[in-house]
N, C-alpha and C positions, 0 to 999 in steps of 0.2 A: 361193410365188413373189412375192407382193405384198410380204411382209416383206423378202425379199432385195433387191427393187428399192429399197425405202425405205432399207434399211441402206446400199446403195451410194450413194444420193443424199446421205445424211448424211455419209458418209466423204468424198465428193467436195467437198461444201461446206466441211467442216472443212479439207480439204487446200488448197482455194483461199484460204480466210481466212489460213491459216498462211503460204502462199506470198506472199500480198499483204503481210502484215506483214513477212516477211523482205525482200521487195523494197523496202518503204518504209524499213526500217532501213538497208539497203545504200545507198539513195539519200541518206538523211539523213547517213550517215557520209561519203559521197563529197562532199556539199555542204560539210560541216564542214571536210574536208581542203582543198577548193578555197578556201574562205573564209580559212582560216588561211594557206595559201600565198600567196593574193593580198594579204592584209593585210601579211604579212611582206615580200613583194616590193615592195609599194607604199611601205612605211615606209622600206625601204632606198633607194629612188629619190627620196624626198622631199627628203633632205638631200644637198647637194653641198658637200663639204669639201676643203680642200687648203691648201697653204702652201709657202713657200720659206725656207730659212735660208742666209745668205751670210756668209762670213768673209773679209774682205780684209786682207792683211798687206803691209807694206813694211819694209825694213831697209837701213840704210846703216852700213857699218863702215869707219872711217878709221884708218890706222896711219902715223904720221910723214908725214902728208899736207901737202906744202909749200904747197898753195893754201889750207889752213885749212878749218875746218868742224867739225861735230860728228857723232859716231856717233849713230844714232837707230834706234828701232824703233816702229812704229805698227800699230794694228789696229782694225778696225771690225767688229762683229758685228751682223747685222740679221735679224729674223724678221718675216715677213708671213704671216698666216693668215686663212682665211675659213671660214664655215659658213653656207650659204644654204639656205633651205627654200621650196619652191614647191608649192602644192596648190590647184588650182582658181583662184579669184580672189585667194587669199591668198599674199603673198610676204613673207619675213622674211630680211633680209640682215644678217650680222654679220661684223666684221673686227677684226683686232688688228695693230698695227704697233709693234715694239720695236726700239730701236737703242742701241748704246753703243760709244764709241770712245775710245782713249787714244793719246797720243804721249809717248814718253820720249826725252830727249836726255841726253848726257853732262853731268854737273854741274848738272842741274836735275830738279825733281820732275816726275812724269808729269802731263800736262794732258789735259782732255777735248777730244775733237774732235767727238763726237756724243753725244746723250743724249735719248731720246724714248720716251714711253709714249703710245699713242693707241688708244682703244677706240671702235668705232662700232657702232650697231645701228639698223636701219630696218625698220619694218613698213608694208606697203602693201596696200590692198584695190583690186583692179583695177576701174575704172569702165568703161572701154572702150578698146580698141585701144592697149594699153601705157600708158595713163594711170591712175595710182594715187592714191587718197586715202591720204596717208602721214603717219607720225609718226617723228621722228628724234631720236636722242640721241647725243651725242659727248662724250668725256672725254679731256683731254690733261694731261700733266704730265711730270716727268722723274725719273730715279732718284736722282741725287746732287746736291750743291751745285755751283753754278757760280761761278767767280771771274773778275774782270776781269784780262785778260792782262797789263796794264801795272802795275796797282796791287796786285793780289792781293786786292782787296776782294771779299767775298761778295756776289754780285748776284742769285742765285737758288738754289733748293733744291727738294727734293721737296714738292709742293703749295705752292710759292711761286715761280712761280704754278701753279695748277691751273685748268683751264677746263672748264666744263660747259655744253653747248648743248642745249636742248630745243626742238624745233620741230614745228609742224603745217603741212601744206601739200599740194602736188601734186608727184608724182614721175612723170617721163616716162622710161620704160625700154624702148625698142624692142628692145634686144638686150643680151647680156652685155658688149658693147663700149662702150656709152654709157648714161649716166643723167644726168638733170638734176632736182634737187630744188629746189623754189621754195617758200619759206615767208614769208608776210607777217606771221606772228605767231611770233616766236622769242624765247625767254628765254636770256640769256647770263650765266653766273655766273663771276666771277673770284675765286679763293681765294688768299690770301697768309697762310699759316700760320706763317711766320717773323716773329716780332713786331718784330725789328730792321728788317726790310724794310718791314713794314706801317707802322711809325712814321715812316718817311721818305716814305710815300705811293707805294711802288713799285707798278707795274702799274695805276695809276689809283685805288687805294683812298684814302679820306680819311686824311691823316697824323695823327700825334699832335699834341696842343696843349700849349703850354708857357707858363709865366708869364714875366715880365720877367727873372727870375733864371735862366731855363733849366730850371726844375723841371717835369717832365712832369705835366700835369694829367689828360689822358685818353690812353689807348692809341690807336694807329692802328687803323682798321677792318681786319678780316681778310677782308672779302669786298666785292665790287662787283656790283650788279645792273644789267643793261642789257636793254632790250626793243626789238626792231626787226625788220627784214627780213633774210632769210638765203637765199643761193643756194649750192648745192653741185653742182659739175660733175665728171664722171669720163669719161675716154675712154682706151681702150687698143686697140692694133692691131699685128699683126705686119707690119712694113713690108718685111721681107725674110725669107728662109728661117730665119735664125738671129738676127734682130734684132727686138726687141719695144720698142714705145714706149708709155709710160703717163704720163698727166697728170691731176692732180686740182687743183681750185681751189675755195676757199671765199671768199664775200664776205658781210660783215655790216655793216648800217647801223643805228646806234643812234638810234631815234626820239627818245629823251629828251635827247640832248646831241649837237650837231653832226652831224646825220644825213648831211650832205654828205661827211664824212670817213669813208670806207669802209675797214673792216678787210679786209685781203687775206692769204690764205695760199695760195700757188700752188707746187706741186711738179711736177717732171718727172723721168722716169727712162727712160734708154735701157739695154737689156740686150743685150749682144752675146755670144751663146752660142758658146763654143769647142767644147765637147763636153758629155757628160752631166754632168760634174762641175765643169767650170771655166767661168767667164763673166767678162766685163769689164762694168763698169757706169759710166755717167755720169749723175749726178743733180744737180739744182739745187733750191733752196728759196728762195722770196722771201716775206718777211713784212712787212706794215705793220700795226701795231696803234696806233690813235690814243691809247691809254691808256699805252703803254710809252715811258718816257723813256730816251734813249740818250746816253752820254758822247760828245761830238763836239769836234773841234778848233776853237779860236777863231781864225779867219782864219789868219795865218802865225805865230802865237805858240805857245809850248808850253802855254799855258793851255787849259783845257777848260770846256765848259758842258754842261748837260743840256738836251736837246731831243728832238723827235720825228724819226724817220728810218726809212728803208727798210732792212731787214735782208736780206742775201743770202748764201747758202752754196752752194758748188759742190764736188762730190766726184767723183774718178775712182778706180776701184778694179779690181783683178784678183784673183780668189780663188776659193775653193771655193763652189759652189752646190749645195745639196741640196734636191730637190723632195720634199715630203711628201704 
């Protein structure tokens, strides 16, 4: 009898140990599944991505038109995309803006109406209540060469100019609708990789030097360094059911030369949504760069001179809009 009791006790103990091990294995497996699921779900929610592609077209056809004029066709393609990541106190915002437009008329070559490449990235560490310690990088250039509409002279090209801005500062971002980045320490690089443009000192670089006979002694510089303060603002809002307003503005003051002459880049965009596929847009772009020289008329004469000035562009379009 005693042996029987001992045997039963041993069997019961072994059974309990096996059951405990099985329960532990099941719990570990369940925890692993939950962790994998949570990690996958969290990773998917960390990134917020999207974008829009717009294609605006216009066409005029004239046949035996007594009032005169030219048949023409024009189009502008634009892409705006973003990829933003937010986890805890860390925020990383990335955006890209591309645009290219052409206008063709009877009897003349096609000319550009838009040309833009812009890349932005900004990392921030939240200090308190939507205030971030942030670092920003911005790059701008264009796809193809640009020519003066009156003279046909090449005045710009890919990486002529190219702009790179690197800044450290404070970013205030209370919502997805508004942000204000303020940097007291920003480096701005201007690149002019076309030597002909660099030799004439385009976009503020030091020009080439020549002797009294006009023989070039040194090439023009291909880059310009500036250091100063930088402010970047963004605001967007749905002002009606199918109307969205977006504005962005950049301001830069060069501490090293004429800090009172502030560079400005300010754009606005109204989007009037017709339906899921079609939208009308009204956009403006105002630029003042203290280093950019512009051909301007000399009083009331046909003569021109080079000087500083404000650039302005306004575009109205109706076309296809695809939301990505």
